[in-house]
C-alpha positions as CSV (number, residue, x, y, z in Angstrom):
1,M,5.8,-60.6,20.0
2,L,7.8,-58.8,22.7
3,I,10.0,-56.0,21.4
4,D,12.4,-54.1,23.7
5,R,12.5,-50.5,22.6
6,T,13.7,-48.1,25.2
7,L,13.5,-44.3,25.2
8,S,17.2,-44.2,24.2
9,S,16.2,-45.2,20.7
10,C,14.6,-41.8,20.1
11,T,16.2,-39.6,17.5
12,E,16.5,-35.9,17.0
13,T,13.7,-36.0,14.5
14,D,11.3,-37.5,17.0
15,E,11.0,-34.0,18.6
16,G,10.7,-35.5,22.1
17,C,9.6,-38.9,23.3
18,V,7.1,-38.1,26.1
19,P,5.0,-41.2,26.8
20,P,1.3,-40.5,26.5
21,G,-1.2,-40.7,29.4
22,P,-3.3,-43.8,29.9
23,E,-6.3,-42.3,28.1
24,L,-5.1,-40.6,25.0
25,A,-8.1,-39.5,23.0
26,C,-6.2,-39.5,19.7
27,V,-2.7,-39.7,18.3
28,P,-1.5,-36.3,17.0
29,V,0.0,-37.0,13.5
30,F,1.2,-34.3,11.1
31,L,0.4,-35.3,7.5
32,S,2.6,-34.1,4.6
33,L,0.4,-33.4,1.6
34,A,2.8,-31.7,-0.7
35,G,2.3,-33.0,-4.3
36,K,-0.4,-35.5,-3.1
37,R,-4.0,-35.7,-4.2
38,V,-6.9,-34.8,-1.9
39,V,-10.5,-35.5,-2.7
40,L,-13.2,-33.2,-1.4
41,S,-17.0,-33.4,-1.7
42,G,-19.2,-30.4,-1.0
43,G,-19.7,-26.8,-2.0
44,S,-20.1,-24.6,1.1
45,N,-17.6,-22.4,2.9
46,A,-16.9,-25.3,5.3
47,T,-15.4,-27.2,2.3
48,L,-13.6,-24.1,1.2
49,W,-11.8,-23.8,4.5
50,K,-10.6,-27.4,4.3
51,A,-9.6,-26.9,0.7
52,E,-7.6,-23.7,1.5
53,L,-5.9,-25.5,4.3
54,C,-4.8,-28.5,2.1
55,H,-3.9,-26.2,-0.7
56,A,-1.6,-24.2,1.6
57,A,0.1,-27.5,2.5
58,G,0.9,-28.1,-1.2
59,A,-1.8,-30.7,-2.0
60,E,-3.4,-31.2,-5.4
61,L,-7.2,-30.9,-4.9
62,E,-10.2,-32.3,-6.7
63,I,-13.4,-30.8,-5.4
64,F,-16.6,-32.6,-6.3
65,G,-20.1,-31.1,-6.1
66,P,-22.8,-29.7,-8.4
67,A,-23.0,-26.3,-6.7
68,P,-19.6,-25.0,-5.5
69,C,-19.6,-21.7,-3.6
70,P,-17.9,-18.6,-5.2
71,G,-14.8,-19.1,-3.0
72,L,-14.2,-22.6,-4.3
73,V,-14.7,-21.4,-7.9
74,R,-12.2,-18.6,-7.2
75,L,-9.7,-20.9,-5.7
76,A,-9.8,-23.2,-8.7
77,K,-9.5,-20.2,-11.1
78,N,-6.4,-18.9,-9.3
79,S,-4.5,-22.2,-8.9
80,A,-3.6,-25.0,-11.3
81,A,-3.4,-27.4,-8.4
82,V,-7.2,-27.1,-7.8
83,T,-9.9,-28.7,-10.0
84,V,-13.6,-28.3,-9.4
85,V,-15.8,-31.1,-10.9
86,L,-19.5,-30.3,-11.2
87,R,-20.9,-33.6,-10.2
88,D,-21.2,-35.9,-7.1
89,V,-18.1,-37.9,-6.2
90,M,-18.0,-41.5,-7.5
91,P,-16.1,-44.6,-6.1
92,H,-13.4,-44.5,-8.7
93,D,-12.5,-40.9,-7.8
94,F,-10.8,-42.0,-4.6
95,H,-8.1,-44.2,-6.2
96,G,-4.6,-42.7,-5.5
97,A,-5.8,-40.1,-3.1
98,A,-3.9,-39.4,0.2
99,L,-7.0,-38.0,2.0
100,A,-10.7,-37.6,1.5
101,I,-12.9,-34.9,3.0
102,A,-16.6,-34.4,2.7
103,E,-19.6,-32.4,3.9
104,A,-22.6,-34.7,4.6
105,E,-26.1,-33.5,5.5
106,S,-27.1,-36.9,6.8
107,S,-25.6,-40.0,8.4
108,A,-26.4,-42.0,5.4
109,Q,-24.4,-39.6,3.1
110,A,-21.5,-39.7,5.6
111,E,-21.6,-43.5,5.7
112,T,-21.6,-43.8,1.9
113,F,-18.6,-41.4,1.4
114,R,-16.7,-43.3,4.1
115,A,-17.4,-46.6,2.5
116,F,-16.1,-45.3,-0.9
117,A,-12.9,-44.0,0.7
118,Q,-12.2,-47.1,2.8
119,A,-12.6,-49.3,-0.2
120,A,-9.8,-47.3,-1.8
121,G,-7.7,-47.3,1.4
122,V,-8.0,-43.5,1.9
123,P,-8.4,-41.9,5.4
124,V,-11.6,-39.9,5.8
125,N,-12.7,-36.6,7.4
126,I,-16.4,-35.9,7.5
127,I,-16.8,-32.3,8.5
128,D,-18.5,-31.9,11.9
129,K,-19.2,-35.7,12.1
130,P,-16.3,-37.2,14.1
131,R,-18.2,-40.5,14.4
132,F,-17.6,-41.2,10.7
133,S,-14.1,-39.8,10.6
134,D,-10.6,-41.4,10.7
135,L,-9.0,-38.0,11.5
136,Q,-10.0,-34.5,12.7
137,F,-8.8,-31.1,11.7
138,G,-7.8,-29.3,14.9
139,A,-7.3,-25.6,15.6
140,I,-3.9,-24.5,14.2
141,V,-1.2,-22.1,15.3
142,D,0.8,-21.4,12.2
143,R,4.5,-20.4,12.5
144,S,5.5,-22.6,9.6
145,P,7.5,-24.7,9.5
146,L,6.5,-24.8,13.2
147,V,2.9,-25.9,13.3
148,I,0.9,-26.6,16.4
149,G,-2.3,-28.6,16.2
150,I,-5.0,-28.5,19.0
151,S,-7.7,-31.2,19.1
152,T,-10.6,-32.0,21.4
153,S,-11.5,-35.0,19.2
154,G,-14.4,-33.0,17.9
155,S,-16.1,-32.6,21.3
156,A,-15.4,-28.9,21.9
157,P,-14.2,-27.0,18.9
158,V,-14.8,-23.6,20.6
159,L,-12.5,-24.7,23.4
160,A,-9.8,-25.6,20.9
161,Q,-10.1,-22.2,19.3
162,A,-9.8,-20.5,22.8
163,V,-6.6,-22.5,23.5
164,R,-5.3,-21.5,20.0
165,G,-5.9,-17.8,20.9
166,R,-4.0,-18.2,24.1
167,L,-1.1,-19.8,22.3
168,E,-1.1,-17.1,19.6
169,A,-0.8,-14.5,22.3
170,L,2.0,-16.4,24.0
171,L,4.2,-17.2,21.0
172,P,6.0,-14.3,19.3
173,R,5.4,-13.7,15.6
174,E,9.1,-13.8,15.0
175,L,9.1,-17.5,15.9
176,K,8.2,-18.3,12.2
177,S,11.5,-16.7,11.1
178,W,13.4,-18.7,13.7
179,A,11.8,-21.9,12.6
180,Q,12.7,-21.2,9.0
181,K,16.3,-20.5,10.0
182,A,16.5,-23.7,12.0
183,K,15.8,-25.6,8.9
184,A,18.5,-23.8,6.9
185,W,21.1,-23.8,9.7
186,R,20.6,-27.5,10.5
187,D,22.4,-28.4,7.2
188,T,25.2,-26.0,8.1
189,L,25.6,-27.4,11.6
190,S,25.7,-31.0,10.2
191,R,29.0,-30.1,8.4
192,F,30.7,-29.3,11.7
193,E,32.3,-32.1,13.7
194,A,30.4,-31.1,16.8
195,S,30.1,-33.3,19.8
196,P,26.6,-34.2,21.1
197,G,27.1,-31.8,24.0
198,M,27.9,-28.9,21.7
199,R,24.9,-29.7,19.6
200,R,22.6,-29.7,22.6
201,H,24.1,-26.4,23.8
202,Y,23.6,-24.9,20.4
203,W,20.0,-25.9,20.1
204,A,19.2,-24.8,23.7
205,L,20.7,-21.4,22.9
206,F,18.8,-21.2,19.6
207,S,15.5,-22.1,21.3
208,R,16.0,-19.6,24.1
209,K,16.6,-16.8,21.6
210,A,13.7,-17.8,19.4
211,L,11.2,-17.9,22.3
212,A,12.3,-14.5,23.5
213,G,11.1,-13.2,20.2
214,M,13.2,-10.0,20.5
215,H,14.2,-9.9,16.8
216,P,14.2,-12.0,13.6
217,P,17.3,-14.2,13.3
218,Q,20.2,-12.9,11.2
219,D,22.9,-14.9,9.4
220,R,25.5,-13.5,11.7
221,D,23.8,-15.1,14.7
222,L,24.7,-18.6,13.5
223,A,28.5,-17.9,13.9
224,A,27.9,-16.3,17.3
225,F,25.8,-19.3,18.5
226,L,28.4,-21.8,17.2
227,A,31.2,-19.9,19.0
228,E,29.3,-19.8,22.2
229,A,28.3,-23.5,22.0
230,E,31.9,-24.5,21.2
231,D,33.3,-22.5,24.2
232,N,30.5,-24.0,26.3
233,A,30.3,-20.6,27.9
234,P,27.5,-20.0,30.4
235,P,24.5,-18.1,29.0
236,E,24.3,-14.4,29.5
237,G,21.9,-13.3,32.2
238,S,19.4,-10.5,32.0
239,V,16.7,-8.7,33.9
240,A,13.3,-7.5,32.7
241,L,11.4,-5.1,34.8
242,V,7.8,-6.2,34.1
243,G,4.6,-4.4,34.9
244,A,1.9,-6.8,36.2
245,G,-0.9,-4.3,36.0
246,P,-3.3,-3.4,38.8
247,G,-4.5,-6.9,39.6
248,D,-6.7,-8.3,36.8
249,P,-4.6,-11.0,35.1
250,D,-6.4,-10.3,31.8
251,L,-4.7,-6.8,31.8
252,L,-1.3,-8.4,31.5
253,T,0.4,-7.4,28.2
254,L,1.5,-10.1,25.7
255,K,5.1,-9.0,26.1
256,A,4.9,-9.4,29.9
257,L,3.4,-12.9,29.5
258,R,6.2,-13.9,27.2
259,A,8.8,-12.6,29.6
260,L,7.2,-14.7,32.4
261,Q,7.1,-17.8,30.2
262,S,10.8,-17.5,29.5
263,A,12.0,-16.5,33.0
264,D,14.4,-18.6,35.1
265,A,13.6,-16.5,38.2
266,V,10.7,-14.2,39.1
267,L,11.0,-11.7,41.9
268,Y,7.5,-10.5,42.6
269,D,6.0,-7.7,44.7
270,D,3.3,-7.9,47.3
271,L,0.9,-6.1,44.9
272,V,1.1,-8.8,42.2
273,S,-1.8,-11.2,41.9
274,P,-0.9,-14.8,42.7
275,S,-2.6,-15.8,39.5
276,I,-0.2,-13.7,37.5
277,V,2.8,-15.2,39.3
278,D,1.4,-18.6,38.3
279,M,1.6,-17.6,34.6
280,S,5.4,-17.8,34.8
281,R,7.3,-20.8,33.6
282,R,6.7,-23.8,35.8
283,E,10.4,-24.4,36.3
284,A,11.1,-20.8,37.2
285,E,12.3,-19.9,40.7
286,K,9.7,-17.7,42.3
287,I,10.9,-15.3,45.1
288,Y,8.7,-13.0,47.1
289,V,10.3,-9.5,47.6
290,G,7.2,-7.6,48.7
291,K,7.4,-4.1,50.1
292,R,4.4,-2.5,51.9
293,G,4.2,0.7,53.8
294,H,4.0,0.3,57.6
295,K,4.6,-3.4,57.3
296,F,7.6,-5.8,57.3
297,S,9.2,-5.4,53.9
298,C,12.1,-6.7,51.8
299,R,14.8,-4.0,51.7
300,Q,15.6,-2.4,48.4
301,D,19.3,-3.1,48.6
302,H,18.6,-6.8,49.2
303,I,16.4,-6.8,46.0
304,L,19.2,-5.2,44.0
305,E,21.7,-7.7,45.3
306,L,19.4,-10.6,44.4
307,M,18.8,-9.4,40.9
308,V,22.5,-8.9,40.2
309,S,23.3,-12.3,41.8
310,L,20.7,-14.3,39.8
311,A,21.5,-12.5,36.5
312,S,25.3,-13.1,37.1
313,Q,24.5,-16.8,37.2
314,G,23.3,-16.5,33.6
315,K,19.6,-16.5,34.5
316,R,16.8,-14.6,32.9
317,V,15.3,-12.7,35.7
318,V,11.9,-11.0,35.8
319,R,11.4,-8.3,38.4
320,L,7.5,-8.4,38.5
321,K,6.0,-5.2,39.8
322,G,2.4,-4.3,40.4
323,G,1.0,-1.7,37.9
324,D,3.7,-0.1,35.8
325,P,7.4,-0.4,36.8
326,M,8.1,3.2,35.9
327,I,5.5,4.8,38.1
328,F,6.5,4.9,41.8
329,G,8.3,1.6,41.3
330,R,11.9,2.6,42.1
331,A,12.8,1.3,38.6
332,S,15.6,3.9,38.1
333,E,17.5,2.5,41.1
334,E,17.3,-1.0,39.8
335,I,18.3,-0.1,36.2
336,A,21.3,1.9,37.5
337,A,22.4,-1.1,39.6
338,L,22.2,-3.4,36.7
339,R,24.0,-1.0,34.4
340,A,26.8,-0.7,36.9
341,K,27.3,-4.5,36.7
342,G,27.0,-4.6,32.9
343,I,23.8,-6.7,33.1
344,P,21.3,-6.2,30.2
345,A,18.0,-4.8,31.3
346,E,14.7,-4.1,29.6
347,V,11.4,-2.6,30.8
348,V,8.0,-4.1,29.9
349,P,5.3,-1.5,30.8
350,G,2.1,-2.4,32.5
351,V,-1.3,-0.9,33.1
352,T,-0.9,1.4,36.1
353,A,-3.5,1.4,38.9
354,A,-4.9,4.8,38.0
355,L,-5.9,3.7,34.5
356,G,-7.3,0.4,35.7
357,A,-9.4,2.1,38.4
358,A,-10.7,4.7,35.9
359,A,-11.6,2.0,33.4
360,R,-13.5,-0.1,35.9
361,L,-15.4,3.0,37.2
362,K,-16.0,4.2,33.6
363,L,-14.7,7.6,34.6
364,S,-12.4,9.4,32.2
365,L,-9.4,11.0,33.8
366,T,-9.7,13.9,31.3
367,E,-12.7,15.9,30.3
368,R,-12.7,18.7,27.8
369,T,-13.5,22.0,29.5
370,I,-13.3,20.3,32.9
371,A,-10.0,18.4,33.3
372,R,-7.3,18.9,30.7
373,R,-4.4,17.7,32.8
374,V,-3.7,14.6,34.8
375,Q,-1.2,14.4,37.6
376,F,0.1,11.4,39.5
377,I,1.6,11.9,43.0
378,T,2.6,9.8,45.9
379,A,1.5,10.9,49.4
380,H,4.0,8.6,51.1
381,A,7.6,9.8,51.8
382,H,10.5,7.6,52.8
383,D,9.6,8.1,56.4
384,G,6.0,7.1,55.9
385,K,4.7,10.6,56.3
386,L,3.1,13.1,53.9
387,P,5.9,14.5,51.7
388,E,6.7,18.2,52.4
389,D,7.7,19.0,48.8
390,I,4.2,18.6,47.2
391,D,3.2,21.3,44.8
392,W,-0.1,22.3,46.6
393,P,-1.2,24.9,44.1
394,A,-1.0,22.3,41.3
395,L,-3.1,19.9,43.3
396,C,-5.7,22.6,43.9
397,D,-6.1,23.4,40.2
398,Q,-9.7,22.8,39.4
399,R,-8.9,21.9,35.8
400,A,-6.7,19.0,36.8
401,S,-7.5,15.4,37.8
402,T,-5.2,14.1,40.5
403,V,-4.4,10.5,41.2
404,V,-2.7,9.8,44.6
405,Y,-0.7,6.6,45.1
406,M,0.2,5.2,48.5
407,G,-2.0,7.8,50.2
408,V,-4.4,6.0,52.5
409,K,-2.3,6.3,55.7
410,T,-1.7,10.0,55.0
411,L,-5.2,10.8,53.6
412,G,-6.3,12.9,56.6
413,P,-3.3,15.3,56.5
414,L,-3.5,15.4,52.7
415,A,-7.1,16.4,52.7
416,S,-6.5,19.0,55.3
417,R,-3.6,20.6,53.4
418,L,-5.6,20.7,50.2
419,L,-8.5,22.4,51.9
420,S,-6.2,24.9,53.6
421,H,-4.7,25.8,50.2
422,G,-8.1,26.6,48.7
423,L,-9.5,23.3,47.2
424,D,-13.3,23.4,47.3
425,S,-14.5,20.9,50.0
426,A,-17.1,19.6,47.6
427,T,-14.5,18.4,45.1
428,P,-15.2,14.7,44.3
429,A,-12.8,12.2,45.8
430,I,-12.8,8.4,45.3
431,V,-10.7,5.8,47.0
432,V,-10.4,2.6,44.9
433,E,-9.2,-0.5,46.8
434,R,-7.7,-3.4,44.8
435,A,-8.6,-1.8,41.5
436,T,-9.7,-4.3,38.8
437,C,-9.7,-7.3,41.2
438,P,-12.8,-9.3,42.0
439,D,-12.9,-7.8,45.5
440,E,-12.5,-4.3,44.3
441,R,-14.1,-1.7,46.6
442,C,-14.9,2.0,46.1
443,I,-15.3,4.6,48.8
444,V,-16.9,7.7,47.3
445,G,-17.0,11.1,48.9
446,T,-15.6,14.6,48.6
447,I,-12.3,16.0,49.7
448,G,-14.1,17.2,52.8
449,T,-15.6,13.8,53.7
450,I,-13.3,11.2,52.2
451,A,-10.8,10.9,55.1
452,A,-13.6,10.2,57.6
453,K,-15.2,7.6,55.4
454,V,-11.9,5.8,54.8
455,S,-11.1,5.8,58.5
456,A,-14.5,4.2,59.2
457,T,-14.2,1.5,56.5
458,R,-10.4,0.8,57.1
459,P,-9.3,-0.6,53.7
460,S,-6.5,-3.1,53.9
461,G,-5.6,-3.6,50.2
462,P,-3.6,-1.3,47.9
463,C,-5.5,1.9,47.1
464,V,-5.5,4.8,44.6
465,I,-7.3,8.0,45.3
466,L,-9.0,10.0,42.5
467,I,-9.6,13.7,43.1
468,G,-11.2,16.2,40.7
469,E,-14.3,17.6,39.1
470,A,-14.0,14.9,36.3
471,F,-15.3,12.4,38.8
472,A,-18.5,14.1,39.7
473,D,-20.5,11.3,38.0
474,A,-19.5,8.9,40.7
475,L,-21.2,11.2,43.2
476,H,-24.3,11.7,41.0
477,L,-23.7,15.4,41.1
478,P,-24.3,17.9,38.3
479,R,-21.2,18.7,36.4
480,T,-19.4,22.0,37.2
481,E,-18.5,23.9,34.1
482,V,-14.9,25.0,34.7
483,K,-14.0,28.3,33.2
484,L,-10.9,28.3,31.1
485,E,-9.4,31.6,32.2
486,T,-6.6,31.4,34.7
487,R,-7.8,31.0,38.3
488,P,-5.8,32.7,41.0
489,R,-3.9,30.0,43.1
490,A,-3.6,29.9,46.8
491,M,-0.1,30.6,48.0
492,A,2.0,27.7,49.1
493,N,3.5,27.6,52.6
């Protein structure tokens, strides 16, 4: 029989009609068990997990086995929908069941249980024996009524759990509230004489807000969404200044990942790892706006114009910056430009390079009795030279740890000025290139030797410089016990 059924026959409840690939391992089907009977055979925690899952879905459970575990006994005691029968399952127990689940120590036991269930027309799951099963329980991401199932057809359960973990990190917890509201608001929306275009606009707006995960939905949001959908007004644009961290993609925060996954455009710096840029939404426009000292760079005023222009088109823009946006990232200029145009802006902090470098080296930036203060400075002025307004006495404080950003090109003059202001030439100094990246490199020395070592090795990647007694372990030197009384400071020029 030839039946002509085109994609146009799909309905709203189909939730998308994407044709499967040519080798689909299994068909993902979501089974409603509310008020239906499920038969389980077994007594271990594996049976308990399946029982709890079916119970959460509203099923009525009959669990057969002579030796149920304490968890199964407790489940039956606490719920009238659960019955534990202290005997082995029999063929007549399957009649009227919607699903049958069993533990089976041997293939013979699995085959027997399967035969009983098939005779009654009941689909079967044999725990950890996919060969005997009609269906498998995959890993679950629960944002009920939104439920995501992940299956490897029983071949790699650990991989399924790893994928589940990634999705749990990606999807905001508030998505559960939005999914619940969608169910309630769908009935309200059906009472409006809305055109198909208005409905599409409404649900697109709803989904965008839900995936942003900024706040749980409020009843007042429904009226606002309907008004915007009816006016067919363009969506409001926004900009998020997002910290990409020092380089390792695993150091990206969950909030940063969500921002990337919902972005329409991503403006990324030279210091951002390509693998992090690739985490952004596939359809997002990705625009390079890198700025590097002593190299050709995108001008800041051009970046500001680009952010404003894209957001004014109703796009969700991510300004992706290496490290943390608020540390030597010129974030205040960008926020001011956005405020002047009335464009909403938010900041998503990231792991700054100083913290990433210290973590990889396992060197604390602070040490009781040695370094009770941490100071971040930049050794790169707008003209590319060493800034003249540096507080030299503060940098020479032996009880402080100093982290220098953008200081490789000016390291020679910086070290000379520190020595001339009284910093001990034996003070540990470490240059960390590409902190937290696979090709990270450390150049270890003292403030008296580090400039020559850097000149000889000629690092080409982004670097941070750590200076202070707290880093003596990197030199394998004995710790210097710093006295707590006030030390006279050298006079500044």
